[in-house]
C-alpha positions in Angstrom: 3.4 -3.3 5.8 3.1 -6.7 4.2 -0.4 -6.0 3.1 -2.9 -8.6 1.9 -2.3 -11.8 0.1 -5.3 -11.5 -2.2 -3.1 -11.5 -5.3 -0.9 -14.2 -4.1 -2.6 -16.4 -1.5 -3.6 -18.9 -4.1 -0.2 -18.4 -5.9 1.9 -18.5 -2.7 5.2 -16.7 -2.4 8.2 -18.3 -4.1 9.0 -20.5 -1.2 10.0 -24.1 -1.1 9.5 -24.4 2.6 7.0 -26.9 4.1 6.1 -25.3 7.4 3.8 -26.5 10.2 1.1 -24.2 8.9 1.6 -25.4 5.3 1.7 -29.1 5.9 -1.2 -31.3 6.9 0.1 -33.9 9.3 0.0 -33.4 13.0 3.6 -34.6 13.3 2.8 -35.5 16.8 5.1 -38.4 17.4 8.4 -36.8 18.3 11.8 -38.1 18.8 13.5 -38.6 22.1 15.2 -35.8 24.0 18.4 -35.7 21.9 20.2 -32.4 22.3 22.4 -32.4 19.3 22.3 -33.6 15.6 19.4 -33.8 13.1 16.3 -35.9 13.7 16.5 -39.5 12.8 15.3 -40.4 9.4 11.5 -41.2 9.5 10.4 -44.7 8.5 9.0 -43.8 5.1 11.6 -41.7 3.3 9.4 -40.9 0.3 7.0 -38.9 2.5 10.0 -36.9 3.8 11.8 -36.3 0.5 11.6 -32.6 0.8 14.0 -32.5 3.8 16.7 -34.3 1.7 16.9 -31.8 -1.2 18.9 -28.6 -1.2 16.0 -26.4 -0.3 15.4 -24.5 2.8 12.8 -25.9 5.3 12.7 -25.1 8.9 11.1 -28.6 9.4 14.6 -30.0 9.8 15.2 -27.6 12.8 12.1 -28.5 14.8 11.4 -29.2 18.4 8.4 -30.1 20.5 7.7 -28.2 23.7 5.5 -30.0 26.2 3.9 -29.2 29.6 3.1 -25.6 28.6 0.8 -23.7 31.1 -2.9 -23.9 30.4 -4.7 -21.2 28.4 -1.6 -19.7 26.8 -1.8 -18.5 23.2 0.5 -18.2 20.2 1.6 -14.7 21.2 2.2 -15.7 24.8 4.6 -18.4 23.7 6.3 -16.1 21.2 6.9 -13.4 23.8 8.1 -16.0 26.3 10.7 -17.3 23.9 11.7 -13.8 22.8 12.2 -12.8 26.4 14.9 -15.5 26.7 16.6 -14.5 23.4 15.1 -17.4 21.3 14.0 -16.5 17.8 11.5 -19.1 16.4 10.6 -19.3 12.7 7.2 -21.0 13.1 5.1 -21.9 16.1 2.1 -24.3 16.2 0.2 -25.1 19.4 -1.8 -28.3 19.8 -3.0 -30.6 22.6 -5.3 -27.8 24.0 -2.3 -25.5 23.8 -0.3 -27.5 26.3 2.2 -28.6 23.6 3.7 -26.8 20.7 5.9 -27.5 17.6 8.5 -24.8 17.1 10.8 -24.6 14.1 14.0 -22.5 13.6 16.0 -21.1 10.7 19.1 -23.0 11.6 20.6 -25.7 13.8 22.2 -23.2 16.2 18.9 -21.6 17.0 17.2 -24.9 17.5 19.9 -26.2 19.8 19.8 -23.0 21.8 16.1 -23.6 22.5 16.8 -27.2 23.4 19.4 -26.3 26.0 17.7 -23.2 27.4 14.0 -24.1 27.6 14.2 -27.7 28.6 13.6 -27.8 32.4 12.7 -24.1 32.6 9.7 -23.1 34.8 6.9 -21.0 33.4 3.8 -20.2 35.4 4.4 -23.2 37.7 5.0 -25.6 34.9 8.3 -27.3 34.1 8.8 -27.3 30.4 10.1 -30.3 28.4 11.7 -29.9 25.0 12.8 -32.6 22.5 13.5 -32.9 18.9 10.5 -33.5 16.6 10.0 -35.3 13.3 9.2 -33.2 10.2 5.7 -33.5 8.7 4.9 -35.7 5.9 4.7 -34.3 2.4 0.9 -33.5 2.0 0.9 -34.2 -1.8 2.1 -37.8 -1.1 -0.4 -38.1 1.8 -3.2 -36.9 -0.6 -2.1 -39.5 -3.2 -2.4 -42.2 -0.5 -5.8 -41.0 0.6 -7.0 -41.1 -3.0 -5.8 -44.7 -3.4 -7.6 -45.5 -0.2 -10.8 -44.0 -1.5 -10.5 -46.3 -4.5 -10.4 -49.2 -2.1 -13.7 -48.3 -0.5 -12.9 -45.5 1.9 -15.3 -42.6 2.1 -15.2 -40.1 -0.8 -14.8 -36.4 -0.5 -17.6 -34.3 0.8 -20.4 -33.5 -1.6 -20.0 -29.8 -1.1 -16.4 -30.1 -2.5 -17.8 -32.0 -5.5 -20.4 -29.3 -6.1 -17.6 -26.7 -6.1 -15.7 -28.7 -8.7 -18.7 -28.6 -11.0 -18.6 -24.8 -11.2 -16.6 -23.1 -14.0 -12.9 -22.6 -13.2 -13.3 -18.9 -13.5 -15.8 -19.0 -10.6 -13.7 -21.4 -8.6 -10.6 -19.3 -8.7 -12.6 -16.1 -8.0 -13.9 -17.8 -4.8 -10.3 -18.5 -3.8 -8.6 -15.1 -4.5 -11.5 -12.7 -4.3 -14.0 -14.4 -2.0 -16.3 -11.3 -1.8 -16.5 -10.8 -5.6 -20.3 -11.5 -5.6 -21.0 -9.3 -2.6 -22.2 -5.7 -3.3 -19.4 -3.3 -2.3 -21.4 -1.4 0.3 -22.0 -4.8 2.0 -18.2 -5.6 1.8 -17.5 -2.3 3.6 -20.1 -3.1 6.3 -18.5 -6.5 7.0 -15.0 -5.0 7.2 -16.2 -2.3 9.6 -17.8 -4.9 11.8 -14.5 -6.8 12.0 -12.8 -3.6 13.2 -15.6 -3.0 15.7 -14.8 -6.5 17.1 -11.1 -5.7 17.4 -11.7 -2.5 19.3 -14.2 -4.1 21.6 -11.7 -6.9 22.4 -9.0 -4.3 22.9 -11.2 -2.5 25.4 -11.5 -5.7 27.5 -7.7 -6.4 27.3 -6.8 -2.8 28.4 -9.2 -3.2 31.3 -7.5 -6.4 32.5 -3.9 -5.2 32.0 -4.2 -1.6 33.2 -6.5 -1.0 36.1 -5.6 2.7 36.3 -7.3 3.2 32.9 -10.6 1.8 34.0 -12.4 5.1 34.7 -11.4 6.5 31.3 -12.1 3.2 29.6 -15.6 2.9 31.2 -16.5 6.3 29.7 -15.1 5.4 26.3 -17.1 2.1 26.2 -20.3 3.8 27.2 -19.9 6.4 24.4 -18.6 4.1 21.6 -20.5 0.8 21.6 -18.2 -1.0 24.0 -15.1 0.0 22.0 -12.0 1.6 23.5 -12.2 4.7 21.2 -14.3 6.2 18.5 -14.3 4.5 15.1 -14.6 6.8 12.1 -16.5 5.7 9.0 -14.6 3.2 6.8 -12.9 4.8 3.8 -13.6 2.9 0.6 -11.1 2.2 -2.2 -11.4 4.7 -5.0 -11.3 1.7 -7.4 -12.8 -1.7 -6.6 -11.6 -3.6 -9.6 -8.2 -4.1 -11.4 -6.6 -2.3 -8.4 -3.6 -4.5 -7.7 -0.3 -3.2 -8.8 1.6 -6.4 -7.8 0.6 -10.0 -8.2 2.5 -13.3 -7.7 1.5 -16.1 -10.1 2.5 -19.7 -9.9 3.6 -21.6 -13.0 2.2 -25.2 -12.9 -0.2 -27.6 -14.7 -3.5 -25.8 -15.4 -6.6 -27.0 -13.8 -8.0 -27.3 -17.3 -5.2 -29.8 -18.2 -3.0 -27.3 -20.1 0.6 -27.6 -19.2 2.8 -24.6 -18.4 0.0 -22.4 -17.2 0.5 -19.2 -15.2 -2.1 -18.2 -12.7 -3.3 -18.6 -9.1 -3.3 -21.9 -7.3 -6.8 -23.3 -7.1 -6.3 -25.2 -3.9 -3.5 -25.4 -1.3 -0.4 -27.5 -1.3 -1.4 -28.9 2.0 -4.7 -30.0 0.4 -2.7 -31.9 -2.2 -3.3 -29.5 -5.1 -0.8 -27.8 -7.4 -3.2 -26.9 -10.3 -3.5 -23.3 -11.3 -6.1 -21.1 -13.1 -5.1 -18.1 -15.3 -6.1 -14.6 -14.1 -7.9 -13.6 -17.3 -11.3 -13.4 -15.5 -10.2 -12.3 -12.0 -11.5 -8.9 -11.2 -8.7 -7.5 -9.0 -5.8 -8.1 -11.5 -5.1 -5.2 -13.9 -5.5 -5.5 -17.6 -1.8 -4.7 -18.0 -0.8 -7.6 -15.7 -3.1 -10.0 -17.5 -1.4 -9.1 -20.8 2.0 -9.8 -19.3 0.9 -13.1 -18.0 -0.5 -14.1 -21.3 2.7 -13.2 -23.2 4.9 -15.0 -20.6 2.8 -18.0 -20.9 3.2 -18.0 -24.6 6.9 -17.7 -24.2 7.5 -20.5 -21.7 5.4 -22.8 -23.8 7.8 -22.3 -26.7 10.7 -23.5 -24.5 11.7 -27.1 -23.8 11.8 -26.5 -20.0 9.0 -28.0 -17.8 7.3 -26.4 -14.9 8.7 -27.0 -11.4 7.0 -29.7 -9.4 6.9 -29.2 -5.6 6.0 -32.9 -5.4 9.1 -34.3 -7.2 11.4 -31.2 -7.0 12.0 -31.5 -10.7 11.4 -29.0 -13.5 12.2 -25.4 -13.9 9.5 -22.7 -14.3 8.2 -21.7 -10.8 6.7 -18.2 -10.5 6.0 -14.9 -12.2 5.7 -11.7 -10.3 4.2 -8.7 -12.1 4.3 -5.1 -10.9 2.5 -2.4 -12.8 2.2 1.4 -12.3 -0.2 4.2 -13.2 2.7 5.7 -15.2 2.5 2.7 -17.6 5.7 1.1 -16.5 5.7 -2.7 -15.8 8.2 -5.1 -14.1 8.2 -8.9 -14.7 10.3 -11.1 -12.4 10.5 -14.8 -13.5 11.6 -17.4 -10.9 13.4 -20.4 -12.5 15.0 -23.4 -10.9 18.2 -24.1 -12.9 18.5 -27.7 -11.6 21.8 -28.9 -13.2 21.7 -26.8 -16.4 25.0 -25.4 -17.6 25.6 -21.7 -17.7 25.6 -21.7 -21.5 22.0 -23.0 -21.5 20.9 -20.5 -19.0 22.5 -17.7 -20.9 20.8 -18.9 -24.1 17.4 -19.0 -22.3 17.9 -15.4 -21.0 18.9 -14.2 -24.5 15.8 -15.8 -26.0 13.6 -14.2 -23.3 15.2 -10.8 -23.9 14.6 -11.1 -27.6 11.0 -12.2 -27.2 10.1 -9.2 -25.0 12.2 -6.5 -26.8 11.9 -7.6 -30.4 9.4 -10.5 -30.6 5.7 -11.1 -29.9 6.1 -10.0 -26.2 7.3 -6.5 -27.2 3.7 -5.1 -27.0 3.2 -6.5 -23.5 4.4 -3.3 -21.9 7.3 -4.8 -19.8 9.8 -2.1 -19.1 11.9 -4.1 -16.6 12.6 -7.8 -17.0 14.3 -9.9 -14.3 15.5 -13.5 -14.0 15.8 -15.2 -10.6 17.6 -18.5 -10.0 15.4 -20.1 -7.4 17.1 -23.4 -6.7 19.3 -24.1 -3.7 17.6 -21.8 -1.3 19.2 -21.7 2.1 16.8 -19.0 3.5 13.1 -18.8 3.9 13.0 -15.2 2.5 12.6 -14.8 -1.3 14.1 -11.3 -0.8 17.5 -13.1 -0.3 17.4 -14.4 -3.9 19.5 -12.2 -6.2 17.6 -10.7 -9.2 19.4 -10.5 -12.6 18.3 -7.8 -14.9 17.6 -9.3 -18.4 16.2 -6.3 -20.2 14.9 -2.8 -19.7 15.3 -0.5 -16.8 16.4 -1.7 -13.3 13.3 -0.1 -11.6 9.8 1.1 -12.3 8.3 4.4 -11.0 5.0 5.3 -9.5 3.3 8.6 -8.7 1.5 8.9 -5.3 0.1 12.1 -3.8 1.9 14.1 -6.4 5.3 12.5 -5.5 7.4 10.1 -7.5 8.6 6.7 -6.1 11.2 4.2 -7.5 10.3 0.6 -7.0 12.8 -2.3 -7.1 12.0 -6.0 -7.4 12.0 -6.8 -3.7 10.8 -3.4 -2.4 7.5 -3.1 -0.6 4.8 -0.8 -2.0 1.1 -0.9 -1.1 -0.7 -3.0 -3.7 -3.5 -0.5 -4.2 -2.0 2.9 -5.1 -5.2 4.9 -5.2 -6.4 3.6 -1.8 -2.8 4.1 -0.4 -3.2 7.8 -1.1 -6.4 7.7 1.1 -4.5 5.8 3.8 -1.4 8.1 3.8 -3.5 11.3 3.7 -5.3 10.1 6.8 -2.0 9.2 8.6 -0.8 12.8 7.9 -4.0 14.3 9.3 -3.9 12.2 12.4 -0.2 12.8 13.2 -0.8 16.5 14.1 2.4 17.6 12.5 4.1 21.0 12.3 7.4 22.4 11.2 9.0 21.4 14.6 7.9 17.8 14.3 10.1 14.8 13.8 8.5 11.7 12.3 9.8 8.2 12.9 8.7 6.0 9.9 9.1 2.4 11.2 9.0 -0.4 8.6 9.1 2.3 5.9 9.5 0.2 2.8 10.4 2.6 -0.1 9.7 5.6 2.2 6.2 6.4 1.0 4.7 7.5 4.3 7.6 9.5 5.5 8.3 11.2 2.2 4.6 12.1 1.9 4.9 13.9 5.2 8.3 15.4 4.8 7.4 18.9 3.6 5.2 19.4 6.7 7.9 18.5 9.3 11.4 19.3 10.4 12.8 15.8 9.9 11.8 12.2 8.9 13.7 9.2 9.9 12.9 5.9 8.3 13.8 2.3 9.4 13.5 -0.7 7.0 14.9 -4.2 7.0 15.2 -4.7 3.2 18.4 -3.1 1.9 16.9 -2.8 -1.6 13.9 -0.8 -0.3 16.2 1.5 1.7 18.2 2.3 -1.4 14.9 3.1 -3.2 13.8 5.2 -0.3 17.0 7.3 -0.4 16.6 7.8 -4.2 12.9 8.7 -3.7 13.8 11.4 -1.2 16.2 12.9 -3.9 13.6 12.5 -6.7 11.2 14.7 -4.7 13.8 17.3 -3.7 13.8 16.4 0.0 16.8 17.0 2.2 15.2 16.4 5.7 14.8 12.7 5.3 17.2 9.9 6.3 16.8 6.1 6.2 18.4 3.3 8.2 18.7 -0.3 7.2 18.3 -3.0 9.8 15.8 -4.9 12.0 13.5 -2.4 13.8 14.2 -4.1 17.1 18.0 -3.4 16.7 17.9 0.0 15.1 14.9 1.7 16.7 16.0 1.9 20.3 19.3 3.7 19.5 17.6 6.2 17.2 14.9 6.9 19.8 17.5 7.5 22.5 19.4 10.0 20.3 16.3 12.1 19.5 15.5 15.1 21.6 12.7 16.6 19.4 10.0 18.4 21.4 7.4 17.1 19.0 8.1 13.5 18.1 5.6 11.2 16.3 6.0 7.6 15.2 4.2 6.0 12.3 4.5 2.2 12.2 3.4 0.1 9.3 4.8 -3.4 10.2 4.5 -6.8 8.5 1.4 -8.9 9.1 2.7 -10.3 12.4 3.2 -6.9 13.9 6.1 -5.2 15.7 8.8 -7.1 17.5 8.3 -6.9 21.3 11.6 -5.1 21.7 10.3 -2.3 19.5 7.2 -1.9 21.6 9.3 -1.8 24.8 11.6 0.8 23.2 8.5 2.9 22.3 7.2 2.7 25.9 10.6 3.7 27.4 10.9 6.8 25.1 8.5 9.0 27.1 9.3 12.0 24.8 7.4 10.1 22.1 3.8 11.2 22.7 1.9 10.1 19.6 1.9 6.9 17.6 0.0 6.1 14.4 -0.3 2.3 13.9 -1.1 1.0 10.4 -2.2 -2.6 10.8 -2.8 -4.9 7.8 -3.9 -7.6 10.2 -5.3 -6.0 13.4 -5.9 -9.4 15.1 -2.3 -10.4 14.7 -1.2 -6.9 16.0 -3.4 -7.2 19.1 -0.5 -8.1 21.3 1.3 -4.9 20.2 -1.9 -2.8 21.0 -2.2 -4.4 24.5 1.5 -3.9 25.3 1.4 -0.2 24.3 -1.5 0.3 26.8 -0.6 -2.1 29.7 0.4 -0.8 33.1 4.1 -0.2 33.7 6.0 -3.2 35.2 9.5 -4.6 35.7 9.4 -5.5 32.0 7.5 -2.6 30.6 8.9 0.8 31.5 7.4 4.2 30.7 3.9 5.6 30.8 1.3 3.7 28.7 -0.5 4.8 25.6 -4.2 4.8 25.0 -6.1 4.5 21.7 -8.0 7.7 20.9 -9.1 7.3 17.3 -9.6 4.4 14.8 -10.5 3.9 11.1 -10.5 1.2 8.5 -9.3 1.9 5.0 -10.2 -0.6 2.3 -7.1 -1.4 0.3 -8.3 -4.8 -0.8 -11.8 -4.8 -2.4 -13.4 -8.2 -3.1 -11.5 -9.7 -0.1 -12.0 -9.6 3.7 -8.6 -7.9 4.2 -8.6 -4.3 5.4 -6.1 -1.8 6.7 -6.8 -0.5 10.2 -5.5 2.8 11.5 -5.1 3.4 15.3 -4.0 6.6 16.8 -2.3 6.1 20.2 -1.5 9.0 22.6 0.8 8.8 25.7 -1.2 8.9 28.9 -0.8 12.0 31.0 -1.6 10.7 34.6 -2.5 14.3 35.7 -5.4 14.2 33.2 -6.0 10.4 33.4 -9.7 10.8 34.2 -10.4 13.3 31.5 -12.5 11.8 28.6 
């Protein structure tokens, strides 16, 4: 569900967290096995400044796990911890995967891992757990390296220097739209080859985890180029440029030296860069969004407030999120760190912003919904937890998709390429083999787009979504489209899904899952396997490699942990929602194995 990051991977989400993946140091020297309390203060406090300020970072709730079994992967460790009720925030393997750094969202979760996992046996290995130091701030490390280079240390690679000689418009295009110079047919070919690789790997994994499927699998691989199922031709995006309906822009110093610039980050924080380049020449951002960025940049440059610095934690302007629709509505959400400003100052700023976009120069920008977000003392890693304050205009925007109308709130998920989403959802409907007796489970449903697009063809649609704001939108969307056979539930899929499944007795039950990048929680997969009246599953994967563990668990042989007949993949397709990037959506149709016809091909 959380589709690609092409419009935000250079801008980054509005997060202050410095995670193991974001920071550069190995952080390998850990503290002793102390079970309680925070890690001791590292020797150079400047390099660890970020753990002292009132911003969320899981680095302060970090442990090191040693003596892991050989040859385990990220998903193996994640599943092992989940099996014992431990919920990590970030995992990073090192030391040939025999050690791992694991961070948590709070002290309670961290201490639970310390107490439970330390001394536990796993595949013959006795695990050791101890507290770990946070990583150094990469910006400060970069500064130190630059000082060292000035003292005679080796300079940066020549290739990086060559890149810096190219125009900024080319440099930023290479970051956010790396395939922008590749002909579109070649882009599609590359993406299809990626999916072929995924299906070939899945065939191997099914063969090693479910021996009963080998006769069927052997026939499939022989007919479909060593893949586990037929792959239909990739579906192109109807539009290849200006297709994004949502973009997240950082506010920082411009790479051209201009202060208070709104755009995409040219490098990565872990590489020591905060400079941004405006989107005026990026091909995937809509003209409407570029206009809003231009007007917002003009506005913030008229104010006395500086941009927020992730290096010093000072300043105010942080990020601008822009959402646009084909119905000519537009939402702008500005993220601002209030620091120690008084309420009167903040109210005056919001008033001037309102005036600028309703009466002043920004009036023609097309913003119909203007929000202000105080992004300061964040105690959660999720930007969705930050309250949005409506400054001007309507509270929501609306989009039309497949002849239906959808309301979109600031934090709600909606596919970033509306035209291509129509192709995707139409295919889902065709593959689901629905009739008037069907019940559809729409898991990770966002604003309800998939379920609502199928509702008129089925008896009932049940949607599950974590974001409360998206659930409210989904309920409104059902009413907007005159639907009475749709219901939505708010909560974690792993908590809500099993109970809903157990209560359903529909003779024709189909699930459609469109999960975030990391895939479904293992508990959801286990619940799907147990519900043997669920015969068909359409999996929409925005990152098929990350979802591989889900695919394998759906197909693996029954065991003490995995109950219920397995599924097998019978159909696959790639749909290009993200032209100019390597990201692609993958559709996989799974059907429950009927052991009586197991050998049928």
